[in-house]
Structures are given as structure tokens and as C-alpha cells.
N, C-alpha and C positions, 0 to 999 in steps of 0.2 A: 552760590551759583551751583545748581545741580547739574550733573552730567547727563548727557542724553541717554535715555533708557533706564535712569535710576528709578527705583520703586519707592524709595523713602527720601525724606529731606535730610541732607547731610549735616544740617545745623541743629535741628530739633528732633529728628527721628520720626516725624509725622508721615503717614503713608501717602504717596502720591497717586497710587492706584488702588482699586478695590480688590478684595480677596485676601487670602492668607499669604500670598507671595511677598507682599510688602513687610508683613510682620516677621516672616522668616528671615528676610534680609537684614532687618534691624537686629534680630536676635543673634545672627551670626557675628555681628560687630562686637557684641558684648557677651559672647558665649562663655568665655573664661570667667568673667566677673559674675555672671549668673550662676555658673556652677559653684563658685566659691560662696556666694550668698546662700544658695540652697543647702550646701553642706554645713555652713554655720547654723542655719536654721534647724537642721536635723540633729545637730549636736546640742541644741538648746541654748546656743549663744545668740540670743535674739538681738542684743544690742549691736553686736558686730554685723549680723545679717542685715539689720535695718540700715546701718551706716553704708554698707556696700551697695545696697539698693539705691539709697539716696545719691551716692556718688555717680551711679549709672544715670539717674534721672537729671543730674546736673548737666550731663553731656547730651542725653537724649530724653527730653522731658516727656515725650509721647510714646515711650516704649511700653506697650501694653503688657508684655510678659513680666516686666519689673513691677508695674503697678499691681498686677494680680498676685505676685509673690509677696508684696508688702501687705496685701489683703490677707494672705494666709498667715503671715507673721502676727498681725494684729488680732486675727481671730483666735489663734492658738494662745495668745496672751489674755484673752477675754475682752479685748477692746472691740466689741462688735460694731459700735458706731463707726469707728475709723475704718474697720475692715469693709463695711458696706460702702463707704466713700471711695476707697481704693478700687473696689470691684466696679463701681459705677464709672469711675474715670477710665478704667481699662476697657469697658464696653463702649464708651464714647469714641475711643480710638479704633477699636476693633468690634463692631456691633455684632458680627456673626460668630463670635467665640461662644459656643454653647457650654464649654467647660466653666468659663468664668461666670456665665449667667446661672449655671446650676449652683455654683458656690455662693453666689449672691442670694439666691432663693433660700439656701440652707441657713445663711446668716440672718435673713429676715425672719425665718421661722424660729430661730433660736432667740432673737430679740423679742418676738411676740410671746414666746413661752416665758421669758423672764418677766415681761410686763404682766402677763396673766398671773404668774406666781406672786408678784408683788401686790397686785390688785386683790387677790384672795387673802393675802396676809394682812393687809391694812383695812380691808372692808369691814364695816361694822355689821357682822352677821348676828341676828338674834340667836340666843342660846337655846335653840330647839334641837331635839335629837335629829330630826330629818335633815335640816339644813347643815348642821355640823357634819353629818355623815357624807352629804354631797360634797361639801368643801374638802373634807378629808380625802375623798376619792379623787378630786381634782388635783390636790397637791401631790398625791401618790402618782397619778398619771404623768404630771409634769416631771417629777423626779425620775420615774422610769424612762421617760423619753430622753432626758438629759444623760442618764446613765448609759442608755443604749448608744447614744451618739458618741460618748466618750470612749466606751469600749470598742465600738466599731472603728474609731480613729486610731486607738493605741494598740489594739490587738494585732499581733503579727499573723500572717496566713499560716494555716497548719502545714502546708506543703513547703514552706520556706525553710531550707536547711543550708547550713554553711558547707562549702565544698570540703571534702575530706582532705586533711593535710597530706602533702606529698612525702612519702617515706624516703629515708636516705638511700640513694642508689637505685630507687625504683620509681622515680618521678615520671609522670606521663604528661607530655606536652600536647597531646591530642587525643580525643576520644574516638578517633577513626583511623588509628595507625594500622597498616597492613602487616600481616605476619609474613615471616620469611618463607615458611613452608605453606604453600596454598592448599596442599592436599590434606594437611592435618586440621581437625576442627579447632577453631579458635574459641577461647572462652569469652563470654560477654564482658565488655569493659565497663567499669563503674560509671554511672551517670552522675552529673553534678546538678544539684538543685539550683533554683533561681537565686541570684545574688540578693543580698540585703540592699536596700536603696542607698544607704550610707556608703556601702562598699562600692557600689556602682558609681556613685558620684566621686569617691576617692580615686577610683581607677581613671575616670575621665580627667580629673584634676591633675593627677600625676603625669598622664600622657601629654597634656597641654604644657605643663610646666617644664617637663624634661625634654620636650620636642622629640618624642618617640611615638611610633604608631601604637594606638591603643590595643591592637591585636597582640602585641608583644607582652602586655601585662596579663599573664595567665590567671592570676588570682591576687586579690587584696583582702586580707582578713584584718578586722579591726576588733581589738579587745578593749571595751570601754572601761574595764576595771582599772587599768593603768594607762589608758590612752596609748596603747602600743599597736603599731601596724606591722603586718608581715606581708611583704610584697614578693611575689614570685614572677620572674621575668624570663623570657626566652632569650638565650644568648646566641649570637651568630658566631660562626667560626672565626670571623675577622675581629670580634670584639676582645678587648683586653678586660678581664673580669673586674680588676680593681677600678679601672677608669669608668666602666659602665656602672658599677655600684656607686661611685662618687657622683656620677651624673644624675642618679636618682636621689641620693641622700641629701645633696646640697640644697636643691629647691624644695624637697619634701619636708625637711626639718627647719626650713626658714620661716620665721614669724612666730608670734605669740600663740597663734591658734594651731601650730604644728603639733604632731604627736610627740610625746616625751621620749619615745624610742622607736626606731624603725629597723626591722630586719629585712635585708635584701637577699633573696635566694635566686641564683642563676642556674637555669637548667638547659640542657641541650641533648638531643638524641635520647630523650627519655630518662636521663640520669642527672642527679644533682652535681653541678660543676663547681659552685662557689657559694659561700655564705658569709655575711658580715653584718655587724650591728653598727648603728650610729645613734647618737643622742642629741636632742635639742639643746642640751646644756653646752656641749662641745661646739655645736654649730653657732650658738649665740656668742660664745667666747671668741670666735673668729671674726666677728663683726662683718665688715665689708669683704674680707677675704673668704676663701673657700676652704672647706676641709680637704685634707690631703690623706695619703694612705696611712700615715702614722696616726691619724685620728680614728681609724676604724678599730672596732673592738670585736673580740671573739671571731676572728677571721678563720675560715676553714676553706681549703687545707692550709695549715700554718706554714709548712715548708715549701720553698720553691721547687718545682719538679716532682712533688709527691703526687701519686695517682689520686684523683678525687674519689675513687671508689675502693681502693685498697690501702691498708696502712703501709707506711714506708718500711723497707727491710731493716732488720735490727743491725746487721753488719753489711753495709753497702760496699760493693766492690770498688776499688780505687779507679779513678777515671783515667790514669796514665797507664798504658799497656806495659811500659818498661818497668814501672814501679810494681805492677802486678806480677810480672815474670820474676823480678828480683825477689819479691817476697816469697814466691813459691819455692825458689831455689834455696833461699835461706832457711826455710822451715822444713826442708826434706833432709833428714840426717843421712839417708842412704846415698846421696849424690857424692861421689869421691872427688876430692880436690885434685886439680891438674898436676901432673908430674913434670917438673921443669926439664928432666932429662929426655922426655919423649919427644919425638919429632912432631912438629906442628904446634908445640906448646908456645905460648907468647913469651915465656921467659927462657926458652932453650937458647943456648949460645950466648947468653948475657953473663 
């Protein structure tokens, strides 16, 4: 039974009205699962991405976005026939989706190129110089077209750069911070290049799993060589650094597809406040329990009460004022001992 004003069917996800509004409402219901599937696809874990998409379709069989994503997965694995079927199903649900229609045409063109290459290969061409020359040109043209398609799909944009790492004690949480002295000229702040698609998806995934606003995740850097994530988060004055770090590490390291290690850096007022590491191995060992403060590694600052931007003093003053005064008097050899015979002495008259 659909509620009044609903734009999609609550049982199958089929649109009840025309236009993109119905599709957007259906996507909102499965946004986290779609983000997880897309992230798995970009990592190359196609089996997990395919299973995540199929789990969505078991609940919402007519979700066009999931069908289109399955088409992308099949096309990247070279299964052009299945990709064409998924794109066609997505267009049946959402016929005005020009993006899916464009991907369908590209898939059909790639299939036609494969068929043409196979036809040229198996055709019985007479061994004459002119025909062999034309056949060779056709094969070269098909190869160049396929190579151009592959390069265009896998080459990163020239302007895409990873954000510069935040130096210790000089982290900037905003590219538009005002200077204290408005009369002095301000130096131009460094600009941050566009995020990599995988890092953007990782930031959206962490925000959803940790139940934190996405705007608080200032940067997520992914090192694919060791599957290591480095997450920089804006800390509020009311946040406990250890609790906030565990709130990010526990869901971020959960699951077989989680990174092997994650570093959480907390910044506030333009300075590094706290840093700690967590590993998937320790998180998996906890099972259904959650990691605690004792499970964190490489915690900085290591001592309670140490300044996050200055090293702790080598000889800290004692916290008890009486102890401090007593130490000063005992270390001063010039201070004379009290005379019992003088008036006012504590021992006079005893």
C-alpha cells in the first residue's frame, strides 16, 4: 500500500510518476548501498560490487541507477552483451535518462567493432596485395579505436592532483580564513585540486557510516599500494579526540573490503590536534565488539595534557604548590635555620 504523494512503489521501486523525481527518491533509499557498490567497482572488486547491486535489486527490482551500475560493471569486465541488457532495462524504467542511453550506444558500437574484427579475421580473403592491404587497414583502425576507448577510460585527467598533506602544526581547515590584521596584505592560500573519484566516494561512505556531516571530513587520501587511508577530520571544541577517532575507525575498518590501516588526523583552528592509527586486523579480532582506546596505535600526543604543538617540558614543575615551595627552600643553602632561642620561633620555650 503506497502512501499518498509517494513517487515510487514501496515494494518494487517502480516509479509512480514521470520525470526524474521518482528515480531520485528511489536512489535516496539505497544511497549508502549504491556508494558502497560504486566504491567496490572502482577498487576492481567486481564480484563484491555485483553482489551489492543484486542485493539492492532484490528489494527494489526497478531501481534504474542500480541497473545502470550493473551495466558499467559488465562492460568493464568485457561482458558487452550483459551490459547492453542492463542498460536496456534501466531505460525501460527511466526512458529519459540520456546518460544511460549514451552508454548503451557506446556498448553497441564496441560490440559492432568486435563483430567486424571477427568477420575480417575469419573471412576468406583472396591473397591479393590490394585486398590484404585494405583488410590490414581495417584491423588497424579497429585496434586504434579500441585503444583510444581504453585510454580515454583509464587515463586520469591532467589537472587532477591529490590535496597537499597538512603539515604538523600548520594544518588549514579552510581556504578562506580571514587574517587577524586586515591592514596587512595576506598571502594567497594554496588551492586544492579536484578529488579523485575513489576518495570522494570514500569520504561519502565514511560520513554515512560514522553518522557525521560530510563537511567535517576535510580530506581522505587513499594509498593503493598498501590499501592505507589517511582521513583528516575537523574536531569541534566539545569533541573528545579519542572518542571521535574511534567513532571513525570502528566502522571504517569493519569488513573484508576495509583498508588494511587507517590514520585519523583531527584538526581545529588551523592546527593538528590529534593523530592515531587503527588496523583492520585489530578490528577483526574484536568481532562484534568495538575497538577501544587501548587498540589505537601511534597515538599523538602520547601524554595526557601535553600541548599538541609543543613538546612537553623536560623538567615539569610539581603540581602541588606546597611541594614546590618545600623543594625551593631545601635546595637553597643560603637560607639560615631558625634559632630556637629567638622570639617567634616555633621551638622557643619548649
